[in-house]
C-alpha positions in Angstrom: 6.2 8.3 9.8 4.7 7.1 13.1 2.7 10.3 13.7 1.1 10.0 10.2 0.4 6.3 10.7 -1.6 7.1 13.9 -3.4 10.1 12.2 -4.4 8.1 9.2 -5.9 5.3 11.3 -7.7 8.0 13.4 -9.1 9.4 10.1 -10.5 5.9 9.1 -7.8 5.4 6.4 -5.4 2.5 5.9 -1.8 3.9 5.8 1.4 2.3 4.5 4.3 3.3 6.8 6.9 1.6 4.7 6.1 3.8 1.7 6.3 6.9 3.9 9.6 5.7 5.4 11.2 5.1 2.0 9.8 8.5 0.7 10.8 10.7 3.7 13.5 8.9 5.7 15.7 6.4 3.6 15.6 8.3 0.3 15.1 11.8 1.6 16.6 12.6 5.0 19.2 9.8 4.8 20.0 10.5 1.2 20.4 14.2 1.8 22.8 13.5 4.7 24.7 11.0 2.6 25.2 13.4 -0.2 26.2 16.2 2.2 28.9 13.9 3.6 30.2 13.2 0.1 28.7 9.8 -0.5 27.3 8.9 -4.0 24.2 6.9 -3.1 22.1 5.1 -0.5 22.3 1.3 -0.9 19.6 -0.9 0.5 18.7 -4.6 0.5 15.4 -4.2 -1.4 14.7 -6.8 -4.1 14.3 -4.4 -7.0 16.4 -3.6 -10.1 17.6 -0.4 -11.7 17.9 -0.4 -15.5 18.8 2.2 -18.1 16.6 2.8 -21.2 18.0 3.6 -24.7 18.0 7.3 -23.9 20.0 6.8 -20.7 17.2 7.3 -18.3 17.1 5.3 -15.1 14.1 3.0 -14.6 13.0 1.0 -11.5 12.0 -2.6 -12.3 10.8 -5.6 -10.4 13.5 -7.9 -9.0 14.5 -11.0 -11.0 13.4 -12.9 -8.0 9.7 -12.2 -8.5 8.7 -14.1 -5.4 10.7 -11.6 -3.3 10.1 -8.5 -5.3 9.9 -5.3 -3.3 9.6 -2.7 -6.0 6.1 -1.8 -4.8 7.4 -0.1 -1.6 9.9 1.8 -3.7 7.2 3.2 -6.0 7.5 6.6 -4.2 11.0 7.2 -5.4 11.6 10.1 -7.8 13.9 10.3 -10.8 16.5 12.3 -8.8 16.4 9.8 -6.0 16.9 6.9 -8.4 20.1 8.5 -9.5 21.5 8.1 -6.0 20.1 4.7 -5.1 21.5 1.2 -5.3 19.7 -2.2 -5.0 22.4 -4.8 -5.4 20.2 -7.7 -4.3 17.7 -7.2 -7.1 19.3 -9.6 -9.5 19.8 -12.3 -6.8 17.4 -15.3 -6.6 18.9 -16.8 -3.5 18.9 -15.3 0.0 20.9 -18.3 1.1 23.8 -17.2 -1.1 23.5 -13.7 0.4 23.6 -15.0 3.9 26.6 -17.2 3.1 28.5 -14.2 1.8 27.6 -12.1 4.8 28.8 -14.9 7.1 32.1 -15.2 5.2 32.6 -11.4 5.7 31.8 -11.7 9.4 28.6 -9.7 9.3 26.2 -10.3 12.1 23.1 -9.9 9.9 24.0 -13.3 8.3 21.6 -15.0 10.8 19.1 -12.2 11.2 15.6 -13.5 10.6 13.4 -12.2 7.9 11.2 -9.3 8.9 7.6 -9.0 7.8 6.1 -6.7 10.4 6.0 -3.0 10.8 9.4 -2.1 12.4 8.0 0.2 15.1 5.4 -2.5 16.1 7.7 -5.4 16.7 5.0 -7.5 18.4 3.0 -7.4 15.2 -0.3 -6.5 16.9 -1.2 -3.3 15.0 -4.7 -3.0 16.5 -3.5 -3.3 20.1 -0.7 -0.8 19.3 -3.2 1.7 17.8 -5.6 1.2 20.7 -2.8 2.1 23.1 -2.1 5.3 21.3 -5.7 6.4 20.6 -7.6 4.8 23.5 -10.9 3.1 23.3 -14.2 4.7 22.4 -17.3 2.6 22.1 -19.2 2.9 18.8 -21.7 1.0 16.6 -21.3 -1.7 14.0 -24.1 -1.2 11.4 -25.2 -2.7 8.1 -25.7 -0.6 4.9 -29.3 0.2 6.0 -28.1 1.6 9.3 -29.4 -1.4 11.4 -27.2 -1.8 14.5 -25.6 -5.2 14.6 -23.1 -4.8 17.4 -20.6 -2.5 19.1 -16.8 -1.9 19.0 -14.2 -0.2 21.2 -12.8 2.1 18.5 -13.3 2.4 14.7 -9.5 2.8 14.4 -9.2 -0.9 15.1 -10.8 -1.9 11.7 -9.7 -1.8 8.1 -11.8 -2.0 4.9 -12.1 -5.6 3.8 -11.6 -7.0 7.3 -13.7 -10.1 8.1 -12.3 -11.5 11.3 -12.8 -9.9 14.7 -16.1 -8.2 14.0 -17.8 -9.9 17.0 -21.3 -9.6 15.5 -23.7 -11.9 17.3 -26.4 -12.0 14.7 -25.6 -13.9 11.4 -26.5 -12.3 8.1 -29.8 -13.3 6.6 -28.1 -15.2 3.8 -25.7 -16.9 6.2 -22.7 -15.5 4.4 -19.7 -13.7 6.1 -19.8 -9.9 6.5 -16.9 -7.6 5.8 -16.0 -4.0 6.8 -17.2 -1.8 3.9 -16.6 1.6 5.4 -15.2 3.4 8.5 -16.8 6.6 9.6 -14.4 8.1 12.2 -16.6 11.2 12.8 -19.4 9.1 14.1 -17.1 6.2 15.3 -19.2 3.9 13.1 -18.2 0.8 11.3 -20.3 -0.3 8.3 -20.3 -4.0 7.3 -21.9 -6.0 4.5 -21.4 -8.8 1.9 -18.1 -9.3 0.2 -19.5 -8.4 -3.2 -20.1 -4.8 -1.9 -16.3 -4.4 -1.5 -15.8 -4.5 -5.3 -14.5 -1.2 -6.8 -14.1 -0.2 -10.4 -12.1 2.9 -10.0 -9.6 4.6 -7.5 -8.1 8.0 -7.5 -5.6 10.2 -5.7 -4.2 13.7 -5.9 -0.9 12.9 -4.2 0.9 11.1 -7.0 4.5 11.0 -8.2 6.5 9.4 -11.1 9.2 6.9 -10.5 11.9 7.9 -12.9 11.0 9.9 -16.0 7.4 11.0 -16.2 5.2 9.8 -19.1 5.1 12.2 -22.1 1.3 12.3 -22.0 -0.9 11.6 -19.0 -4.2 13.1 -20.1 -5.0 10.1 -22.4 -6.0 6.7 -21.0 -3.0 4.4 -20.9 -3.1 0.7 -20.2 -1.0 -0.3 -17.2 -0.9 -2.8 -14.3 -1.8 -1.6 -10.8 -0.8 -3.1 -7.5 -2.4 -1.9 -4.2 -0.6 -4.1 -1.7 3.0 -5.0 -1.1 2.4 -8.7 -1.6 -0.7 -8.4 -3.8 -1.0 -9.1 -7.5 -0.7 -6.5 -10.2 -3.9 -6.4 -12.3 -4.8 -4.9 -15.7 -6.0 -1.3 -15.5 -5.9 2.0 -17.3 -4.9 5.4 -15.9 -5.1 9.1 -16.8 -4.5 12.3 -14.9 -7.9 14.2 -14.8 -8.1 17.7 -13.2 -5.0 17.1 -11.2 -6.1 13.7 -10.0 -4.6 10.4 -11.0 -7.6 8.2 -11.9 -7.1 4.4 -12.2 -9.9 2.2 -13.7 -9.4 -1.5 -13.2 -10.4 -4.0 -16.0 -12.1 -6.3 -13.5 -13.7 -5.4 -10.1 -11.1 -5.3 -7.3 -12.0 -6.1 -3.7 -11.2 -4.4 -0.4 -9.4 -1.2 -1.5 -9.3 1.5 1.1 -8.5 5.2 1.2 -4.9 5.6 2.4 -3.5 2.6 0.6 -1.0 3.2 -2.2 -1.6 2.3 -5.8 1.6 1.6 -7.7 1.5 1.6 -11.5 3.6 -0.7 -13.7 4.4 -0.9 -17.4 5.4 -4.5 -17.6 8.1 -4.9 -14.9 8.8 -1.1 -14.8 7.5 1.0 -11.9 5.8 4.0 -13.6 4.5 5.9 -10.5 2.2 5.8 -7.6 -0.6 7.6 -5.8 -2.1 7.5 -2.3 -5.7 6.5 -2.8 -8.2 9.3 -1.7 -11.4 7.8 -3.0 -12.8 4.7 -4.7 -15.9 4.1 -6.9 -18.0 1.0 -6.3 -18.3 -1.5 -9.1 -22.0 -2.0 -8.4 -24.8 0.4 -7.9 -26.6 0.9 -4.5 -29.6 -1.0 -5.8 -27.4 -3.9 -6.9 -25.6 -3.9 -3.5 -28.9 -4.1 -1.7 -29.9 -7.0 -3.9 -26.7 -8.9 -3.1 
């Protein structure tokens, strides 16, 4: 998980280590060990819900406590993994009640603070942690026309959609903020521009899985909701599998989507599947971008 996290940043992508951990550690290595020892399932505190459809198939759904829902990071689970998973907190709307029960049972986690950071970066400073692993290498910050606007100490310290910390001395001609549009690790270059240029209309990935039973047909465009961040909104879209690639077309332009992020598909509250984003398609043409 850690090695891939570093490699993805080095490649100019935006990884999600929680997805990889759930995919390969908690519900792969740990589950395999649990079953070998004679246990029935891995039980976690994720806010998500398992339901059974009319045919008896397991489905992963959002938690009843929508504000705490964590079904997004479980989108990598397969049908077989769902059969050996338990999420008892999914139906709970109150962490206070859970803490009270833990305290009554003498469990030390009753007073454990909530965790929002990457577990292997407890200080929460991802850029500093990455810089320590990959070192510093001076490169250029350029606009879409290739004009040099400033310099940086490593392209791995930036993510698509980033606004703060660019340290560009010259303001844009229109006076508006500039955002990271693209990261080019081969040349150690960071491309910046207006927020409008971040809008995408399509995203796609070849590494996709189905959460529970796979759809009966995937070659026809199907309306779904798509979520690209753990705490982001699910927005209307349509998907189809085209030549071995899951292609997702959003109904309205979506800002700041980067290769490496995970797109999770929903049918209502049900998690349908997910893909790691390999490419995106801009919502505006190059001519339109330059006119922004």
